[in-house]
TIRO-2110 file (N, C-alpha, C; in Angstrom, 1 decimal):
// TIRO-2110
95.6, 125.5, 68.8, N, 1, A
94.8, 124.2, 68.9, CA, 1, A
96.0, 123.0, 69.6, C, 1, A
95.8, 122.3, 70.5, N, 2, A
96.5, 121.5, 70.9, CA, 2, A
96.6, 120.1, 70.5, C, 2, A
97.8, 119.8, 69.8, N, 3, A
97.7, 118.6, 69.0, CA, 3, A
98.6, 117.6, 69.7, C, 3, A
98.2, 116.3, 69.8, N, 4, A
98.8, 115.2, 70.3, CA, 4, A
99.6, 114.4, 69.2, C, 4, A
100.6, 113.9, 69.7, N, 5, A
101.4, 112.8, 68.8, CA, 5, A
100.7, 111.6, 69.0, C, 5, A
100.6, 110.9, 67.9, N, 6, A
100.0, 109.6, 67.8, CA, 6, A
101.3, 108.6, 67.4, C, 6, A
101.6, 107.6, 68.3, N, 7, A
102.7, 106.7, 68.0, CA, 7, A
102.1, 105.3, 68.2, C, 7, A
102.7, 104.5, 67.2, N, 8, A
102.5, 103.2, 67.1, CA, 8, A
103.7, 102.4, 67.5, C, 8, A
103.8, 101.7, 68.5, N, 9, A
104.7, 101.0, 69.0, CA, 9, A
104.8, 99.7, 68.6, C, 9, A
105.8, 98.9, 68.2, N, 10, A
105.6, 97.6, 67.8, CA, 10, A
107.0, 96.9, 68.5, C, 10, A
106.8, 95.5, 68.6, N, 11, A
107.8, 94.8, 69.2, CA, 11, A
108.1, 93.8, 68.3, C, 11, A
109.3, 93.3, 67.8, N, 12, A
109.9, 92.5, 67.1, CA, 12, A
110.6, 91.4, 67.6, C, 12, A
110.6, 90.2, 67.2, N, 13, A
111.5, 89.1, 67.8, CA, 13, A
112.5, 88.5, 67.0, C, 13, A
113.6, 88.4, 67.3, N, 14, A
114.5, 87.6, 66.7, CA, 14, A
114.6, 86.2, 67.1, C, 14, A
114.0, 85.2, 66.4, N, 15, A
113.8, 83.8, 66.6, CA, 15, A
115.1, 83.1, 66.0, C, 15, A
116.1, 82.3, 66.7, N, 16, A
117.0, 81.7, 66.3, CA, 16, A
116.8, 80.2, 66.6, C, 16, A
117.0, 79.4, 66.0, N, 17, A
117.3, 77.9, 66.1, CA, 17, A
118.3, 77.4, 66.5, C, 17, A
118.5, 76.1, 66.9, N, 18, A
119.7, 75.4, 67.5, CA, 18, A
120.9, 75.4, 66.4, C, 18, A
120.5, 75.6, 65.2, N, 19, A
121.5, 75.7, 64.2, CA, 19, A
122.1, 77.3, 63.9, C, 19, A
121.4, 78.1, 64.8, N, 20, A
121.7, 79.4, 64.5, CA, 20, A
121.0, 80.2, 63.3, C, 20, A
120.1, 79.5, 62.8, N, 21, A
119.3, 80.0, 61.6, CA, 21, A
118.4, 81.3, 62.3, C, 21, A
118.2, 82.3, 61.6, N, 22, A
117.1, 83.4, 62.3, CA, 22, A
115.7, 83.2, 61.2, C, 22, A
114.6, 83.2, 61.9, N, 23, A
113.3, 83.3, 61.1, CA, 23, A
113.1, 84.7, 60.7, C, 23, A
112.8, 84.9, 59.4, N, 24, A
112.2, 86.1, 59.1, CA, 24, A
110.9, 85.8, 58.1, C, 24, A
110.2, 86.6, 58.0, N, 25, A
108.6, 86.4, 57.4, CA, 25, A
108.5, 87.4, 56.3, C, 25, A
108.0, 86.8, 55.1, N, 26, A
107.9, 87.6, 54.0, CA, 26, A
106.6, 88.5, 54.2, C, 26, A
106.8, 89.8, 54.0, N, 27, A
105.6, 90.6, 54.2, CA, 27, A
104.6, 90.3, 52.9, C, 27, A
103.4, 90.1, 53.2, N, 28, A
102.3, 89.8, 52.0, CA, 28, A
102.4, 90.9, 51.1, C, 28, A
102.1, 90.3, 49.6, N, 29, A
102.3, 91.1, 48.4, CA, 29, A
101.1, 92.2, 48.6, C, 29, A
100.1, 91.9, 49.2, N, 30, A
98.7, 93.0, 49.5, CA, 30, A
99.0, 94.0, 50.4, C, 30, A
100.4, 94.0, 51.0, N, 31, A
100.5, 95.0, 52.3, CA, 31, A
100.9, 96.3, 51.6, C, 31, A
101.3, 97.4, 52.4, N, 32, A
101.8, 98.5, 52.0, CA, 32, A
103.1, 98.4, 51.7, C, 32, A
103.9, 97.3, 52.1, N, 33, A
105.3, 97.3, 51.7, CA, 33, A
105.8, 95.5, 51.1, C, 33, A
105.1, 95.5, 50.1, N, 34, A
105.4, 94.2, 49.4, CA, 34, A
107.0, 94.1, 49.1, C, 34, A
107.3, 92.7, 49.1, N, 35, A
108.7, 92.4, 48.7, CA, 35, A
109.8, 92.7, 49.9, C, 35, A
109.3, 92.9, 51.0, N, 36, A
110.1, 93.2, 52.2, CA, 36, A
110.0, 92.0, 52.9, C, 36, A
110.9, 91.8, 54.0, N, 37, A
110.9, 90.7, 55.0, CA, 37, A
111.1, 91.4, 56.3, C, 37, A
110.3, 90.6, 57.2, N, 38, A
110.7, 91.4, 58.6, CA, 38, A
110.5, 90.2, 59.7, C, 38, A
110.8, 90.6, 61.0, N, 39, A
110.8, 89.6, 62.0, CA, 39, A
109.5, 89.5, 62.5, C, 39, A
109.1, 88.4, 63.2, N, 40, A
107.7, 88.2, 63.9, CA, 40, A
107.6, 89.3, 65.0, C, 40, A
106.3, 89.7, 64.8, N, 41, A
106.0, 90.7, 65.8, CA, 41, A
105.0, 91.5, 65.4, C, 41, A
104.7, 92.5, 66.3, N, 42, A
103.8, 93.6, 65.7, CA, 42, A
103.3, 94.7, 66.7, C, 42, A
102.4, 95.3, 66.4, N, 43, A
102.1, 96.6, 67.2, CA, 43, A
101.6, 96.1, 68.6, C, 43, A
101.8, 96.9, 69.6, N, 44, A
101.2, 96.9, 70.9, CA, 44, A
99.8, 97.7, 70.8, C, 44, A
98.8, 96.9, 71.2, N, 45, A
97.3, 97.4, 71.1, CA, 45, A
97.2, 98.4, 72.3, C, 45, A
96.2, 99.4, 72.3, N, 46, A
96.1, 100.2, 73.2, CA, 46, A
95.5, 99.5, 74.7, C, 46, A
95.1, 98.4, 74.5, N, 47, A
94.6, 97.5, 75.6, CA, 47, A
95.9, 97.0, 76.3, C, 47, A
96.9, 96.9, 75.5, N, 48, A
98.1, 96.2, 76.2, CA, 48, A
99.1, 97.0, 76.7, C, 48, A
98.7, 98.4, 76.9, N, 49, A
100.0, 99.4, 77.1, CA, 49, A
100.6, 99.2, 78.5, C, 49, A
99.8, 98.7, 79.5, N, 50, A
100.2, 98.3, 81.0, CA, 50, A
100.7, 96.8, 80.9, C, 50, A
100.7, 96.0, 79.9, N, 51, A
101.0, 94.7, 80.1, CA, 51, A
102.7, 94.6, 79.9, C, 51, A
103.0, 93.6, 80.6, N, 52, A
104.7, 93.2, 80.3, CA, 52, A
105.0, 92.9, 79.0, C, 52, A
105.9, 93.1, 78.4, N, 53, A
106.3, 92.9, 77.0, CA, 53, A
106.3, 91.3, 76.6, C, 53, A
106.7, 90.5, 77.8, N, 54, A
106.7, 89.0, 77.4, CA, 54, A
105.2, 88.7, 77.1, C, 54, A
104.3, 89.1, 77.6, N, 55, A
102.9, 88.6, 77.2, CA, 55, A
102.4, 89.1, 76.0, C, 55, A
103.0, 90.6, 75.5, N, 56, A
102.5, 91.0, 74.1, CA, 56, A
103.3, 90.1, 73.1, C, 56, A
104.5, 89.9, 73.2, N, 57, A
105.3, 89.0, 72.5, CA, 57, A
104.7, 87.5, 72.3, C, 57, A
104.3, 87.1, 73.5, N, 58, A
103.6, 85.8, 73.4, CA, 58, A
102.4, 86.0, 72.5, C, 58, A
101.5, 87.0, 72.4, N, 59, A
100.4, 87.1, 71.7, CA, 59, A
100.8, 87.3, 70.3, C, 59, A
101.8, 88.1, 70.1, N, 60, A
102.2, 88.2, 68.5, CA, 60, A
102.8, 86.8, 67.9, C, 60, A
103.7, 85.9, 68.7, N, 61, A
104.2, 84.9, 68.4, CA, 61, A
102.9, 83.9, 68.1, C, 61, A
102.1, 83.8, 68.9, N, 62, A
100.9, 82.8, 68.6, CA, 62, A
100.2, 83.3, 67.5, C, 62, A
100.0, 84.6, 67.2, N, 63, A
99.2, 85.1, 66.0, CA, 63, A
99.8, 84.8, 64.9, C, 63, A
101.2, 85.1, 64.6, N, 64, A
101.9, 84.8, 63.4, CA, 64, A
102.3, 83.4, 63.2, C, 64, A
102.6, 82.6, 64.4, N, 65, A
103.2, 81.6, 64.0, CA, 65, A
102.4, 80.2, 64.5, C, 65, A
101.5, 80.5, 65.3, N, 66, A
100.8, 79.5, 65.9, CA, 66, A
101.0, 79.2, 67.4, C, 66, A
100.3, 78.2, 67.9, N, 67, A
100.5, 77.9, 69.5, CA, 67, A
101.7, 76.8, 69.6, C, 67, A
102.2, 76.2, 68.7, N, 68, A
103.3, 75.1, 68.8, CA, 68, A
104.6, 75.5, 68.8, C, 68, A
104.8, 76.8, 68.7, N, 69, A
106.2, 77.4, 68.7, CA, 69, A
106.9, 77.4, 70.3, C, 69, A
108.0, 76.7, 70.3, N, 70, A
108.7, 76.6, 71.6, CA, 70, A
109.8, 77.8, 71.6, C, 70, A
109.8, 78.5, 72.6, N, 71, A
110.9, 79.5, 72.5, CA, 71, A
111.2, 80.0, 73.9, C, 71, A
112.7, 80.6, 74.1, N, 72, A
113.2, 80.9, 75.2, CA, 72, A
113.3, 82.4, 75.0, C, 72, A
112.7, 83.1, 75.7, N, 73, A
112.8, 84.7, 75.7, CA, 73, A
113.9, 85.6, 76.3, C, 73, A
114.9, 86.0, 75.8, N, 74, A
115.7, 87.0, 76.5, CA, 74, A
115.3, 88.4, 76.0, C, 74, A
114.8, 88.9, 77.0, N, 75, A
114.6, 90.4, 76.5, CA, 75, A
115.6, 91.2, 76.5, C, 75, A
116.0, 91.7, 75.4, N, 76, A
117.2, 92.7, 75.3, CA, 76, A
117.1, 93.3, 74.0, C, 76, A
116.8, 94.7, 74.0, N, 77, A
116.7, 95.5, 72.6, CA, 77, A
118.1, 95.3, 71.8, C, 77, A
117.9, 95.0, 70.6, N, 78, A
119.0, 95.0, 69.7, CA, 78, A
119.1, 96.3, 68.6, C, 78, A
117.9, 96.9, 68.6, N, 79, A
117.8, 98.0, 67.6, CA, 79, A
116.7, 98.9, 67.7, C, 79, A
116.5, 100.0, 67.5, N, 80, A
115.5, 100.6, 67.5, CA, 80, A
115.1, 101.3, 66.1, C, 80, A
113.9, 101.3, 65.4, N, 81, A
113.6, 101.8, 64.2, CA, 81, A
112.3, 102.6, 64.2, C, 81, A
112.3, 103.4, 63.3, N, 82, A
110.9, 104.1, 63.1, CA, 82, A
110.6, 104.4, 61.6, C, 82, A
109.1, 104.3, 61.3, N, 83, A
109.0, 104.6, 60.0, CA, 83, A
107.5, 105.3, 60.1, C, 83, A
107.3, 106.4, 59.2, N, 84, A
106.0, 107.0, 59.1, CA, 84, A
105.8, 107.6, 57.8, C, 84, A
104.7, 107.8, 57.6, N, 85, A
104.0, 108.2, 56.3, CA, 85, A
104.0, 109.8, 56.1, C, 85, A
104.3, 110.3, 55.1, N, 86, A
104.0, 111.6, 54.8, CA, 86, A
102.8, 111.8, 53.9, C, 86, A
101.8, 112.6, 54.1, N, 87, A
100.7, 112.6, 53.2, CA, 87, A
101.2, 113.3, 51.7, C, 87, A
102.1, 114.1, 51.9, N, 88, A
102.7, 114.7, 50.4, CA, 88, A
103.9, 113.9, 50.1, C, 88, A
104.2, 112.7, 50.6, N, 89, A
105.2, 111.7, 50.2, CA, 89, A
104.8, 111.0, 48.9, C, 89, A
105.6, 110.9, 47.9, N, 90, A
104.9, 110.3, 46.7, CA, 90, A
104.0, 109.1, 46.9, C, 90, A
102.9, 109.2, 46.4, N, 91, A
102.0, 108.1, 46.4, CA, 91, A
101.8, 107.3, 47.8, C, 91, A
101.8, 108.3, 48.9, N, 92, A
101.8, 107.7, 50.5, CA, 92, A
102.8, 106.7, 50.4, C, 92, A
104.0, 106.7, 50.1, N, 93, A
104.9, 105.5, 50.3, CA, 93, A
105.6, 105.8, 51.7, C, 93, A
106.0, 104.8, 52.5, N, 94, A
106.6, 104.9, 53.8, CA, 94, A
107.7, 105.2, 53.7, C, 94, A
108.3, 106.1, 54.5, N, 95, A
109.7, 106.6, 54.7, CA, 95, A
110.1, 105.7, 56.3, C, 95, A
111.3, 105.1, 55.9, N, 96, A
111.9, 104.4, 56.9, CA, 96, A
113.1, 104.9, 57.4, C, 96, A
113.5, 104.8, 58.8, N, 97, A
114.8, 105.2, 59.4, CA, 97, A
114.9, 104.3, 60.3, C, 97, A
116.2, 103.6, 60.4, N, 98, A
116.4, 102.7, 61.3, CA, 98, A
117.9, 103.2, 61.8, C, 98, A
117.8, 103.1, 63.3, N, 99, A
119.0, 103.5, 64.1, CA, 99, A
119.9, 102.4, 64.5, C, 99, A
END
């Protein structure tokens, strides 16, 4: 049987204000990873595969922070991370690997 891998790709943004403070968001308690923090951003939707990253990031920022956020985007990756679930991992907890 031919199996295909299913990947979910996400873009995260480090937003820094003029004082050098970095914005992080608390993950909701109702999520799979309560008590964690993350940078604004999210998964690339299937319909966005061919779009430039800047358009996807714009959608994510507006979705999470609203339309009034002003920012200057410098596209430069700073890290690559991955996480995945194992069905046999205790109670479906997420395993996380960060490079």
